[in-house]
Backbone and ligand atoms as CSV (ligand in chain L), in Angstrom:
chain,resi,resn,atom,element,x,y,z
A,1,MET,N,N,16.220,9.458,-24.516
A,1,MET,CA,C,15.076,10.189,-23.892
A,1,MET,C,C,14.074,9.396,-23.295
A,2,SER,N,N,14.400,8.185,-22.862
A,2,SER,CA,C,13.376,7.461,-22.141
A,2,SER,C,C,12.966,8.078,-20.903
A,3,HIS,N,N,11.576,8.233,-20.851
A,3,HIS,CA,C,11.097,8.922,-19.759
A,3,HIS,C,C,10.662,7.907,-18.536
A,4,HIS,N,N,10.990,6.768,-18.765
A,4,HIS,CA,C,10.388,5.757,-17.867
A,4,HIS,C,C,11.385,4.555,-17.688
A,5,ILE,N,N,12.560,4.883,-17.155
A,5,ILE,CA,C,13.583,3.917,-16.898
A,5,ILE,C,C,13.314,3.207,-15.481
A,6,GLU,N,N,12.893,3.990,-14.570
A,6,GLU,CA,C,12.651,3.379,-13.187
A,6,GLU,C,C,11.156,3.245,-13.153
A,7,ALA,N,N,10.858,2.272,-12.222
A,7,ALA,CA,C,9.427,2.077,-11.958
A,7,ALA,C,C,8.912,3.198,-11.038
A,8,ALA,N,N,7.709,3.543,-11.362
A,8,ALA,CA,C,7.063,4.624,-10.655
A,8,ALA,C,C,6.103,4.062,-9.593
A,9,GLU,N,N,5.825,4.762,-8.574
A,9,GLU,CA,C,5.092,4.348,-7.522
A,9,GLU,C,C,3.851,5.447,-7.451
A,10,TYR,N,N,2.663,4.874,-7.418
A,10,TYR,CA,C,1.472,5.822,-7.464
A,10,TYR,C,C,0.652,5.574,-6.151
A,11,ILE,N,N,0.329,6.660,-5.478
A,11,ILE,CA,C,-0.568,6.588,-4.290
A,11,ILE,C,C,-2.040,6.582,-4.997
A,12,VAL,N,N,-2.804,5.560,-4.817
A,12,VAL,CA,C,-4.001,5.467,-5.381
A,12,VAL,C,C,-4.989,6.495,-4.772
A,13,GLY,N,N,-5.541,7.383,-5.697
A,13,GLY,CA,C,-6.385,8.447,-5.109
A,13,GLY,C,C,-5.553,9.737,-4.620
A,14,ASP,N,N,-4.249,9.646,-4.811
A,14,ASP,CA,C,-3.410,10.784,-4.419
A,14,ASP,C,C,-3.733,11.058,-2.905
A,15,GLY,N,N,-3.938,12.359,-2.620
A,15,GLY,CA,C,-4.256,12.699,-1.164
A,15,GLY,C,C,-5.379,12.161,-0.553
A,16,ASP,N,N,-6.338,11.774,-1.333
A,16,ASP,CA,C,-7.641,11.085,-0.682
A,16,ASP,C,C,-7.363,9.685,-0.198
A,17,GLY,N,N,-6.321,9.002,-0.801
A,17,GLY,CA,C,-6.065,7.676,-0.501
A,17,GLY,C,C,-7.165,6.740,-1.020
A,18,TRP,N,N,-7.270,5.594,-0.462
A,18,TRP,CA,C,-8.298,4.551,-0.900
A,18,TRP,C,C,-9.427,4.610,0.019
A,19,THR,N,N,-10.555,5.185,-0.535
A,19,THR,CA,C,-11.747,5.488,0.361
A,19,THR,C,C,-12.981,5.558,-0.557
A,20,GLN,N,N,-14.021,5.961,0.066
A,20,GLN,CA,C,-15.339,6.136,-0.741
A,20,GLN,C,C,-15.314,7.504,-1.233
A,21,ALA,N,N,-16.289,7.653,-2.216
A,21,ALA,CA,C,-16.560,8.966,-2.750
A,21,ALA,C,C,-15.459,9.570,-3.517
A,22,VAL,N,N,-14.545,8.835,-4.097
A,22,VAL,CA,C,-13.444,9.285,-5.037
A,22,VAL,C,C,-13.718,8.450,-6.339
A,23,ASN,N,N,-13.571,9.267,-7.441
A,23,ASN,CA,C,-13.698,8.681,-8.845
A,23,ASN,C,C,-12.235,8.074,-9.156
A,24,TYR,N,N,-12.166,6.788,-8.734
A,24,TYR,CA,C,-10.915,6.180,-9.083
A,24,TYR,C,C,-10.580,5.935,-10.571
A,25,GLN,N,N,-11.592,5.674,-11.261
A,25,GLN,CA,C,-11.490,5.461,-12.709
A,25,GLN,C,C,-10.933,6.698,-13.287
A,26,ARG,N,N,-11.433,7.899,-12.901
A,26,ARG,CA,C,-10.871,9.075,-13.414
A,26,ARG,C,C,-9.387,9.250,-12.963
A,27,TRP,N,N,-9.199,8.917,-11.739
A,27,TRP,CA,C,-7.798,9.077,-11.208
A,27,TRP,C,C,-6.798,8.173,-12.142
A,28,SER,N,N,-7.227,6.980,-12.445
A,28,SER,CA,C,-6.320,6.020,-13.152
A,28,SER,C,C,-6.216,6.502,-14.582
A,29,GLU,N,N,-7.221,7.124,-15.189
A,29,GLU,CA,C,-7.056,7.608,-16.478
A,29,GLU,C,C,-6.082,8.885,-16.611
A,30,GLN,N,N,-5.637,9.485,-15.483
A,30,GLN,CA,C,-4.655,10.546,-15.447
A,30,GLN,C,C,-3.244,10.031,-15.583
A,31,HIS,N,N,-3.082,8.685,-15.526
A,31,HIS,CA,C,-1.716,8.299,-15.516
A,31,HIS,C,C,-1.532,7.194,-16.655
A,32,THR,N,N,-0.387,7.016,-17.005
A,32,THR,CA,C,0.026,5.781,-18.031
A,32,THR,C,C,0.929,4.932,-17.099
A,33,PHE,N,N,0.369,3.716,-16.905
A,33,PHE,CA,C,1.098,2.685,-16.017
A,33,PHE,C,C,2.065,1.783,-16.959
A,34,TYR,N,N,3.141,1.464,-16.477
A,34,TYR,CA,C,4.102,0.606,-17.159
A,34,TYR,C,C,4.345,-0.571,-16.217
A,35,ALA,N,N,4.719,-1.623,-16.967
A,35,ALA,CA,C,5.087,-2.767,-16.129
A,35,ALA,C,C,6.125,-2.560,-15.282
A,36,GLY,N,N,5.978,-2.996,-13.928
A,36,GLY,CA,C,6.973,-2.682,-12.930
A,36,GLY,C,C,6.518,-1.553,-11.964
A,37,ASP,N,N,5.504,-0.770,-12.412
A,37,ASP,CA,C,4.977,0.337,-11.577
A,37,ASP,C,C,4.314,-0.273,-10.370
A,38,VAL,N,N,4.204,0.525,-9.290
A,38,VAL,CA,C,3.571,0.041,-8.002
A,38,VAL,C,C,2.446,0.940,-7.696
A,39,LEU,N,N,1.346,0.301,-7.498
A,39,LEU,CA,C,0.220,1.005,-6.824
A,39,LEU,C,C,0.230,0.902,-5.303
A,40,VAL,N,N,-0.018,1.980,-4.601
A,40,VAL,CA,C,-0.057,1.971,-3.154
A,40,VAL,C,C,-1.504,2.378,-2.644
A,41,PHE,N,N,-2.112,1.402,-2.056
A,41,PHE,CA,C,-3.443,1.824,-1.529
A,41,PHE,C,C,-3.372,2.072,0.026
A,42,ILE,N,N,-3.734,3.306,0.281
A,42,ILE,CA,C,-3.574,3.769,1.739
A,42,ILE,C,C,-5.027,3.878,2.332
A,43,TYR,N,N,-5.132,3.388,3.553
A,43,TYR,CA,C,-6.462,3.326,4.198
A,43,TYR,C,C,-6.363,2.814,5.590
A,44,VAL,N,N,-7.298,2.986,6.458
A,44,VAL,CA,C,-7.433,2.554,7.819
A,44,VAL,C,C,-7.753,1.073,7.615
A,45,PRO,N,N,-6.824,0.178,8.173
A,45,PRO,CA,C,-7.112,-1.281,8.071
A,45,PRO,C,C,-8.547,-1.605,8.631
A,46,GLY,N,N,-9.241,-2.400,8.034
A,46,GLY,CA,C,-10.538,-2.793,8.550
A,46,GLY,C,C,-11.637,-1.988,7.852
A,47,GLN,N,N,-11.390,-0.804,7.547
A,47,GLN,CA,C,-12.450,0.105,7.001
A,47,GLN,C,C,-12.496,-0.232,5.437
A,48,HIS,N,N,-11.387,-0.578,4.879
A,48,HIS,CA,C,-11.339,-0.917,3.363
A,48,HIS,C,C,-10.428,-2.052,3.248
A,49,ASN,N,N,-10.324,-2.501,2.010
A,49,ASN,CA,C,-9.271,-3.521,1.679
A,49,ASN,C,C,-9.047,-3.389,0.147
A,50,THR,N,N,-8.124,-4.189,-0.257
A,50,THR,CA,C,-7.690,-4.114,-1.732
A,50,THR,C,C,-7.879,-5.498,-2.328
A,51,TYR,N,N,-8.668,-5.673,-3.313
A,51,TYR,CA,C,-8.857,-6.937,-3.963
A,51,TYR,C,C,-8.464,-6.684,-5.521
A,52,GLU,N,N,-7.588,-7.499,-6.010
A,52,GLU,CA,C,-7.359,-7.511,-7.482
A,52,GLU,C,C,-8.203,-8.602,-7.951
A,53,VAL,N,N,-9.015,-8.273,-8.929
A,53,VAL,CA,C,-10.054,-9.220,-9.521
A,53,VAL,C,C,-9.923,-9.314,-10.975
A,54,ASN,N,N,-10.778,-10.248,-11.533
A,54,ASN,CA,C,-10.862,-10.200,-13.100
A,54,ASN,C,C,-11.859,-9.219,-13.456
A,55,GLU,N,N,-12.047,-9.090,-14.749
A,55,GLU,CA,C,-12.875,-7.979,-15.312
A,55,GLU,C,C,-14.407,-8.288,-14.904
A,56,ASP,N,N,-14.902,-9.526,-14.996
A,56,ASP,CA,C,-16.196,-9.811,-14.658
A,56,ASP,C,C,-16.539,-9.439,-13.234
A,57,THR,N,N,-15.631,-9.733,-12.363
A,57,THR,CA,C,-15.795,-9.336,-10.900
A,57,THR,C,C,-15.744,-7.976,-10.730
A,58,TYR,N,N,-14.865,-7.282,-11.338
A,58,TYR,CA,C,-14.880,-5.877,-11.358
A,58,TYR,C,C,-16.225,-5.235,-11.717
A,59,ARG,N,N,-16.846,-5.735,-12.733
A,59,ARG,CA,C,-18.058,-5.146,-13.135
A,59,ARG,C,C,-19.282,-5.548,-12.299
A,60,THR,N,N,-19.268,-6.807,-11.703
A,60,THR,CA,C,-20.400,-7.145,-10.908
A,60,THR,C,C,-20.159,-6.888,-9.401
A,61,CYS,N,N,-19.032,-6.708,-9.017
A,61,CYS,CA,C,-18.600,-6.538,-7.533
A,61,CYS,C,C,-18.887,-7.865,-6.774
A,62,ASN,N,N,-19.035,-8.900,-7.493
A,62,ASN,CA,C,-19.366,-10.152,-6.792
A,62,ASN,C,C,-18.087,-10.924,-6.709
A,63,THR,N,N,-17.521,-11.039,-5.460
A,63,THR,CA,C,-16.157,-11.449,-5.218
A,63,THR,C,C,-16.215,-13.037,-4.822
A,64,SER,N,N,-17.407,-13.662,-5.110
A,64,SER,CA,C,-17.362,-15.073,-4.744
A,64,SER,C,C,-16.498,-15.786,-5.833
A,65,GLN,N,N,-16.169,-15.121,-6.850
A,65,GLN,CA,C,-15.227,-15.777,-7.728
A,65,GLN,C,C,-14.394,-14.669,-8.436
A,66,GLY,N,N,-13.327,-15.009,-9.069
A,66,GLY,CA,C,-12.584,-14.060,-9.954
A,66,GLY,C,C,-11.603,-13.153,-9.088
A,67,VAL,N,N,-11.294,-13.571,-7.884
A,67,VAL,CA,C,-10.320,-12.868,-7.156
A,67,VAL,C,C,-8.959,-13.243,-7.437
A,68,VAL,N,N,-8.117,-12.356,-7.726
A,68,VAL,CA,C,-6.631,-12.661,-8.120
A,68,VAL,C,C,-5.743,-12.564,-6.777
A,69,ALA,N,N,-5.906,-11.457,-6.011
A,69,ALA,CA,C,-5.204,-11.264,-4.891
A,69,ALA,C,C,-5.864,-10.306,-3.824
A,70,THR,N,N,-5.546,-10.577,-2.578
A,70,THR,CA,C,-6.177,-9.712,-1.459
A,70,THR,C,C,-5.216,-9.046,-0.614
A,71,TYR,N,N,-5.492,-7.835,-0.218
A,71,TYR,CA,C,-4.571,-7.130,0.728
A,71,TYR,C,C,-5.357,-6.427,1.739
A,72,TYR,N,N,-4.754,-6.348,2.973
A,72,TYR,CA,C,-5.562,-5.863,4.082
A,72,TYR,C,C,-4.725,-4.945,4.986
A,73,SER,N,N,-3.604,-4.582,4.532
A,73,SER,CA,C,-2.610,-3.927,5.445
A,73,SER,C,C,-2.897,-2.489,5.713
A,74,GLY,N,N,-3.645,-1.837,4.879
A,74,GLY,CA,C,-3.819,-0.403,4.932
A,74,GLY,C,C,-2.709,0.427,4.217
A,75,HIS,N,N,-1.771,-0.323,3.890
A,75,HIS,CA,C,-0.625,0.389,3.039
A,75,HIS,C,C,-0.157,-0.674,2.035
A,76,ASP,N,N,-1.022,-1.137,1.279
A,76,ASP,CA,C,-0.880,-2.236,0.286
A,76,ASP,C,C,-0.086,-1.810,-0.956
A,77,GLN,N,N,0.980,-2.338,-1.241
A,77,GLN,CA,C,1.783,-2.069,-2.353
A,77,GLN,C,C,1.629,-3.241,-3.378
A,78,VAL,N,N,1.201,-2.922,-4.541
A,78,VAL,CA,C,0.841,-3.976,-5.532
A,78,VAL,C,C,1.647,-3.522,-6.788
A,79,THR,N,N,2.529,-4.347,-7.111
A,79,THR,CA,C,3.480,-4.238,-8.282
A,79,THR,C,C,2.709,-4.809,-9.531
A,80,LEU,N,N,2.681,-3.877,-10.572
A,80,LEU,CA,C,1.961,-4.194,-11.766
A,80,LEU,C,C,3.036,-4.923,-12.714
A,81,ASN,N,N,3.166,-6.213,-12.441
A,81,ASN,CA,C,4.239,-6.984,-13.066
A,81,ASN,C,C,3.796,-7.372,-14.547
A,82,GLU,N,N,2.571,-7.492,-14.684
A,82,GLU,CA,C,2.152,-8.073,-15.965
A,82,GLU,C,C,1.424,-6.839,-16.777
A,83,THR,N,N,1.796,-6.852,-18.041
A,83,THR,CA,C,1.114,-5.900,-18.995
A,83,THR,C,C,-0.320,-6.312,-19.175
A,84,GLY,N,N,-1.123,-5.438,-19.680
A,84,GLY,CA,C,-2.593,-5.639,-19.789
A,84,GLY,C,C,-3.364,-5.082,-18.708
A,85,ASP,N,N,-4.692,-5.471,-18.762
A,85,ASP,CA,C,-5.617,-4.966,-17.808
A,85,ASP,C,C,-5.564,-5.534,-16.381
A,86,HIS,N,N,-5.631,-4.602,-15.421
A,86,HIS,CA,C,-5.662,-5.024,-14.032
A,86,HIS,C,C,-6.843,-4.372,-13.369
A,87,TRP,N,N,-7.622,-5.020,-12.504
A,87,TRP,CA,C,-8.920,-4.399,-11.954
A,87,TRP,C,C,-8.745,-4.625,-10.531
A,88,PHE,N,N,-9.209,-3.549,-9.865
A,88,PHE,CA,C,-9.123,-3.381,-8.351
A,88,PHE,C,C,-10.413,-3.018,-7.846
A,89,LEU,N,N,-10.722,-3.490,-6.658
A,89,LEU,CA,C,-11.964,-3.023,-5.883
A,89,LEU,C,C,-11.690,-3.132,-4.432
A,90,CYS,N,N,-12.626,-2.402,-3.624
A,90,CYS,CA,C,-12.713,-2.728,-2.243
A,90,CYS,C,C,-13.842,-3.623,-1.912
A,91,ASN,N,N,-13.592,-4.662,-1.092
A,91,ASN,CA,C,-14.584,-5.679,-0.830
A,91,ASN,C,C,-15.246,-5.471,0.451
A,92,ILE,N,N,-15.268,-4.325,1.004
A,92,ILE,CA,C,-16.026,-3.918,2.332
A,92,ILE,C,C,-17.438,-3.543,1.909
A,93,GLN,N,N,-18.367,-4.239,2.526
A,93,GLN,CA,C,-19.804,-3.857,2.335
A,93,GLN,C,C,-20.144,-3.505,0.899
A,94,ASP,N,N,-20.720,-2.301,0.672
A,94,ASP,CA,C,-21.110,-1.920,-0.769
A,94,ASP,C,C,-20.239,-0.945,-1.346
A,95,HIS,N,N,-18.933,-0.871,-0.800
A,95,HIS,CA,C,-18.042,0.021,-1.423
A,95,HIS,C,C,-17.819,-0.079,-2.788
A,96,CYS,N,N,-17.635,-1.392,-3.412
A,96,CYS,CA,C,-17.419,-1.471,-4.688
A,96,CYS,C,C,-18.624,-1.051,-5.543
A,97,LYS,N,N,-19.784,-1.334,-5.220
A,97,LYS,CA,C,-20.931,-0.882,-5.942
A,97,LYS,C,C,-20.979,0.713,-5.840
A,98,GLY,N,N,-20.577,1.211,-4.839
A,98,GLY,CA,C,-20.549,2.682,-4.771
A,98,GLY,C,C,-19.461,3.273,-5.500
A,99,GLY,N,N,-18.666,2.516,-6.182
A,99,GLY,CA,C,-17.715,3.210,-7.038
A,99,GLY,C,C,-16.222,2.987,-6.599
A,100,MET,N,N,-16.001,2.304,-5.570
A,100,MET,CA,C,-14.661,2.071,-5.103
A,100,MET,C,C,-13.957,0.929,-5.815
A,101,LYS,N,N,-13.806,1.287,-7.047
A,101,LYS,CA,C,-13.135,0.163,-7.987
A,101,LYS,C,C,-12.567,0.905,-9.219
A,102,PHE,N,N,-11.589,0.363,-9.848
A,102,PHE,CA,C,-11.076,0.959,-11.028
A,102,PHE,C,C,-10.288,-0.100,-11.796
A,103,GLY,N,N,-9.997,0.246,-12.967
A,103,GLY,CA,C,-9.139,-0.516,-13.756
A,103,GLY,C,C,-7.998,0.174,-14.357
A,104,VAL,N,N,-6.797,-0.489,-14.544
A,104,VAL,CA,C,-5.627,0.125,-15.099
A,104,VAL,C,C,-5.236,-0.839,-16.404
A,105,LYS,N,N,-4.694,-0.105,-17.373
A,105,LYS,CA,C,-4.030,-0.913,-18.464
A,105,LYS,C,C,-2.555,-0.685,-18.353
A,106,VAL,N,N,-1.915,-1.682,-18.192
A,106,VAL,CA,C,-0.400,-1.613,-17.971
A,106,VAL,C,C,0.318,-1.841,-19.360
A,107,GLU,N,N,1.086,-0.921,-19.637
A,107,GLU,CA,C,1.893,-0.878,-20.942
A,107,GLU,C,C,3.278,-1.579,-20.676
A,108,ALA,N,N,3.804,-2.128,-21.724
A,108,ALA,CA,C,5.123,-2.605,-21.738
A,108,ALA,C,C,6.093,-1.275,-21.661
A,109,ILE,N,N,7.264,-1.473,-21.131
A,109,ILE,CA,C,8.097,-0.361,-21.048
A,109,ILE,C,C,8.587,-0.056,-22.499
A,110,MET,N,N,8.701,1.217,-22.745
A,110,MET,CA,C,9.074,1.605,-24.124
A,110,MET,C,C,10.486,1.780,-24.196
A,111,ASN,N,N,11.154,1.167,-25.156
A,111,ASN,CA,C,12.595,1.301,-25.425
A,111,ASN,C,C,12.740,2.297,-26.546
A,112,THR,N,N,13.012,3.574,-26.128
A,112,THR,CA,C,13.037,4.680,-27.213
A,112,THR,C,C,14.194,4.488,-28.023
A,113,SER,N,N,15.234,3.787,-27.776
A,113,SER,CA,C,16.419,3.723,-28.603
A,113,SER,C,C,15.978,2.771,-29.852
A,114,GLN,N,N,14.935,2.118,-29.735
A,114,GLN,CA,C,14.509,1.164,-30.913
A,114,GLN,C,C,13.355,1.863,-31.672
A,115,THR,N,N,13.783,2.095,-32.953
A,115,THR,CA,C,12.862,2.822,-33.806
A,115,THR,C,C,12.392,1.990,-35.049
A,116,SER,N,N,12.415,0.784,-34.746
A,116,SER,CA,C,12.014,-0.178,-35.905
A,116,SER,C,C,10.591,-0.084,-36.246
A,117,GLY,N,N,10.187,-0.484,-37.407
A,117,GLY,CA,C,8.834,-0.398,-37.774
A,117,GLY,C,C,7.909,-1.428,-37.058
A,118,SER,N,N,8.489,-2.315,-36.145
A,118,SER,CA,C,7.722,-3.228,-35.571
A,118,SER,C,C,6.830,-2.618,-34.446
A,119,MET,N,N,7.022,-1.411,-34.109
A,119,MET,CA,C,6.416,-0.705,-32.961
A,119,MET,C,C,5.285,-0.036,-33.665
A,120,GLY,N,N,4.072,-0.535,-33.447
A,120,GLY,CA,C,2.885,0.021,-34.102
A,120,GLY,C,C,1.945,0.647,-32.951
A,121,PHE,N,N,1.792,1.826,-33.012
A,121,PHE,CA,C,0.937,2.524,-32.059
A,121,PHE,C,C,-0.486,2.558,-32.681
A,122,THR,N,N,-1.406,2.186,-31.965
A,122,THR,CA,C,-2.914,2.157,-32.313
A,122,THR,C,C,-3.786,2.783,-31.276
A,123,PRO,N,N,-4.591,3.642,-31.693
A,123,PRO,CA,C,-5.629,4.196,-30.844
A,123,PRO,C,C,-6.618,3.114,-30.648
A,124,THR,N,N,-6.976,2.781,-29.575
A,124,THR,CA,C,-7.956,1.709,-29.359
A,124,THR,C,C,-9.020,2.176,-28.297
A,125,SER,N,N,-10.177,1.836,-28.543
A,125,SER,CA,C,-11.275,2.136,-27.596
A,125,SER,C,C,-11.546,1.031,-26.654
A,126,ILE,N,N,-11.403,1.160,-25.445
A,126,ILE,CA,C,-11.718,0.179,-24.432
A,126,ILE,C,C,-12.986,0.570,-23.760
A,127,GLY,N,N,-13.851,-0.324,-23.654
A,127,GLY,CA,C,-15.185,-0.131,-23.127
A,127,GLY,C,C,-15.155,0.880,-21.933
A,128,GLY,N,N,-15.768,1.994,-22.150
A,128,GLY,CA,C,-15.934,3.027,-21.025
A,128,GLY,C,C,-14.740,3.718,-20.683
A,129,TRP,N,N,-13.598,3.504,-21.311
A,129,TRP,CA,C,-12.411,4.151,-20.920
A,129,TRP,C,C,-11.994,5.318,-21.878
A,130,GLY,N,N,-12.825,5.455,-22.864
A,130,GLY,CA,C,-12.453,6.399,-23.863
A,130,GLY,C,C,-11.349,5.966,-24.748
A,131,TRP,N,N,-10.689,6.891,-25.317
A,131,TRP,CA,C,-9.613,6.468,-26.224
A,131,TRP,C,C,-8.218,6.489,-25.505
A,132,VAL,N,N,-7.610,5.381,-25.586
A,132,VAL,CA,C,-6.246,5.277,-25.108
A,132,VAL,C,C,-5.226,4.836,-26.129
A,133,TRP,N,N,-4.032,4.944,-25.940
A,133,TRP,CA,C,-2.929,4.545,-26.777
A,133,TRP,C,C,-2.344,3.166,-26.369
A,134,THR,N,N,-2.510,2.308,-27.250
A,134,THR,CA,C,-1.808,1.003,-26.923
A,134,THR,C,C,-0.869,0.548,-27.945
A,135,PHE,N,N,-0.080,-0.285,-27.588
A,135,PHE,CA,C,0.913,-0.845,-28.689
A,135,PHE,C,C,1.296,-2.236,-28.248
A,136,ASP,N,N,1.700,-2.827,-29.325
A,136,ASP,CA,C,2.250,-4.269,-29.178
A,136,ASP,C,C,3.644,-4.161,-29.463
A,137,LEU,N,N,4.408,-4.833,-28.504
A,137,LEU,CA,C,5.794,-4.844,-28.701
A,137,LEU,C,C,6.304,-6.154,-28.078
A,138,VAL,N,N,5.942,-7.243,-28.593
A,138,VAL,CA,C,6.107,-8.531,-27.943
A,138,VAL,C,C,7.630,-8.764,-27.631
A,139,PRO,N,N,8.608,-8.461,-28.472
A,139,PRO,CA,C,9.969,-8.743,-28.136
A,139,PRO,C,C,10.411,-8.016,-26.974
A,140,LEU,N,N,10.041,-6.785,-26.821
A,140,LEU,CA,C,10.479,-6.120,-25.636
A,140,LEU,C,C,9.829,-6.562,-24.385
A,141,VAL,N,N,8.488,-6.944,-24.434
A,141,VAL,CA,C,7.769,-7.564,-23.246
A,141,VAL,C,C,8.584,-8.889,-22.938
A,142,GLY,N,N,9.029,-9.620,-23.805
A,142,GLY,CA,C,9.795,-10.759,-23.481
A,142,GLY,C,C,11.097,-10.470,-22.758
A,143,LEU,N,N,11.809,-9.416,-23.298
A,143,LEU,CA,C,13.001,-9.009,-22.647
A,143,LEU,C,C,12.870,-8.598,-21.291
A,144,PHE,N,N,11.766,-7.812,-21.110
A,144,PHE,CA,C,11.404,-7.311,-19.719
A,144,PHE,C,C,11.232,-8.387,-18.845
A,145,MET,N,N,10.434,-9.387,-19.226
A,145,MET,CA,C,10.088,-10.450,-18.266
A,145,MET,C,C,11.315,-11.237,-17.877
A,146,LEU,N,N,12.308,-11.347,-18.708
A,146,LEU,CA,C,13.510,-12.187,-18.385
A,146,LEU,C,C,14.237,-11.487,-17.274
A,147,ASN,N,N,14.035,-10.278,-16.985
A,147,ASN,CA,C,14.720,-9.551,-15.863
A,147,ASN,C,C,14.049,-9.869,-14.537
A,148,TYR,N,N,12.991,-10.625,-14.467
A,148,TYR,CA,C,12.302,-10.903,-13.183
A,148,TYR,C,C,12.626,-12.332,-12.859
L,1,CU,CU,CU,-13.934,0.380,0.965
């Protein structure tokens, strides 16, 4: 009954795409992202862009440091290879400070055939994100990464 064998692709903002005046944090909270999933940022090139940044840069919108990757194509496909937190923003003018930014927490792929007691689900509060379900499953993460 694994519900997540294949990687999923998500259009950021759904029909709105990647633009201003959309609550992307709310959008991201509607999904559970797993390692290997793909975020697609759709926008008119030059009007926006996609920066993956660290958490500090996400909070401050100051991209003089903490930039992990940049995309400008207007159809940016970002694969969430690593589990853990990923932070994105638009670096055009004041778009980031206007709310054009969000974070996602990427989970390890769940192997539902394994029911050992090592899988511990823990409700965890992440600042400003409300309650989310997280779990630690280091052996599975290791297996997954071997596939890349
Ligand atoms: Cu923008």
